[in-house]
C-alpha positions in Angstrom: 54.8 -72.3 -22.7 51.9 -69.9 -22.4 53.5 -67.3 -24.6 53.9 -69.9 -27.4 50.2 -70.8 -27.2 49.2 -67.1 -27.4 51.4 -66.5 -30.4 49.9 -69.5 -32.3 46.4 -68.3 -31.4 47.2 -64.8 -32.7 48.6 -66.2 -35.9 45.5 -68.3 -36.6 43.3 -65.2 -35.9 45.2 -63.2 -38.4 45.0 -66.0 -41.0 41.2 -66.4 -40.4 40.8 -62.6 -40.9 42.8 -62.7 -44.1 40.8 -65.6 -45.5 37.5 -64.0 -44.5 38.4 -60.7 -46.2 39.5 -62.6 -49.4 36.2 -64.6 -49.5 34.2 -61.4 -48.8 35.9 -59.5 -51.6 35.2 -62.4 -54.1 31.5 -62.4 -53.1 31.3 -58.7 -53.5 33.0 -58.8 -56.9 30.6 -61.5 -58.1 27.6 -59.4 -56.8 28.9 -56.4 -58.7 29.2 -58.3 -61.9 25.7 -59.7 -61.4 24.3 -56.3 -60.8 26.1 -54.9 -63.9 24.7 -57.7 -66.0 21.2 -57.2 -64.7 21.2 -53.4 -65.3 22.5 -53.8 -68.8 25.7 -52.0 -68.1 27.8 -55.1 -68.9 26.1 -55.6 -72.2 26.6 -51.9 -73.1 30.3 -52.2 -72.3 30.6 -55.4 -74.5 28.7 -53.7 -77.3 30.9 -50.6 -77.2 34.1 -52.7 -77.1 33.1 -54.9 -80.0 35.2 -54.1 -83.1 32.7 -55.4 -85.5 29.7 -53.3 -84.6 27.9 -52.1 -87.7 25.9 -48.9 -87.1 25.7 -47.8 -90.7 23.7 -44.9 -92.0 25.2 -44.8 -95.4 26.6 -47.3 -98.0 30.2 -46.2 -97.2 29.7 -46.9 -93.5 28.2 -50.3 -94.4 31.1 -51.2 -96.6 33.6 -50.2 -94.0 31.7 -52.3 -91.4 31.6 -55.3 -93.8 35.3 -55.0 -94.3 35.8 -54.9 -90.6 33.7 -58.0 -90.1 35.5 -59.9 -92.9 38.9 -59.1 -91.5 37.8 -60.1 -88.0 
């Protein structure tokens, strides 16, 4: 009987550790996203990934950018 109680206690300890690690990893991921947003790194990634960014220095570049925006 005592062995069964120890086994159940050990299982609940492992489950508690797994849940704690999962919650801790979620909190750390949210903190990392918050910090990236605050530093401007997240905005820079979004700006770089945007397909419709128009950084034109000539008329040809502006026309290509307008075409890209229209097709978006």
